[in-house]
N, C-alpha and C positions, 0 to 999 in steps of 0.2 A: 529465194525461197525454198524450204528443206522439203526433200522428200524421201519417201520410205525404199530403202534398198534392202534387198536380200542377199546375206553372203553364205558361203558353204567352206569348210574347211576341207582341202583336199588331202590330208592326212588322216584327220580322227573323225571327219564328218559331221563335226559340230554347226550347226545353222545359228546365225543373228540376223537380224533386224537392224537397221542404221539408219538414223535420220542424218542426211549430208549434204550437202550445198554444192561442192565439187563433183565433178562426170566420175563416175566409179572407176575408170580404167585409171585416173590421177590419183587415185586413195587408197593406201597401204592399210588394210585392215586387217590386225593379227590376231589369231584364235587367242581365246582366255585360256584353252587348255593346253595347249601346247606349241604355242607362239608362232606357228608357222603362217605366212599370209595367206589370205583367205581370199577367194575368188567371186565375183560378183556372178549371182544365180538371175538369167533374165527369165520370168515366167510372162505370160501372157493373158490378156483376156482376165476373166473370171478365175483363173487356175489361182492368180494371185491375191485375188482375195477371200479366195475360200482356205479354211483351215482345217484338217479332220479332227473331229471329235465325237464322244459317245451322246447319245441321246437316251436319256433317262425316262422320258415319258413319252415314248411312243406305244408301247404296249407293255407286257410283263416283265420282259427284260429288256435291258439296254443294248440299243442297236449302234452299231458303227458306221457313223455318216463319212464317206470319203470322198463324196463329189457332190455337185448341186443336183446333177440327175437321180442320183441314189437318195437325196434328201427329199427330191421331188416324189419319186418313188412311193417313199416310206410315208410321207404323208396324203399320197392317195388310197393307200391302202387303211390308213385309218380315218378316211374322208374328211382331212383335215387340209386338204390342197389348198384351199384359200387362204390359207395362213402364209404360205409364199407367195409373194406377187409375181407375174408372168414377166 
């Protein structure tokens, strides 16, 4: 079964997601920018599934959402908290 793994280049900080079948410590993923061997990044829980983004429809100006808690707070400000499942 393929699993999604996150990798980061220690040289140029390039980040990459990779679907692989083997354990990450047995796979040498090379950075497409500088060809250095990338390291496996271990993220836990919701942090792994959350990607920061700009939300353009929460107010008059775009709002940068960098975590689930920030997203929930911004939704509560606009009385849209029921949109996000608890």
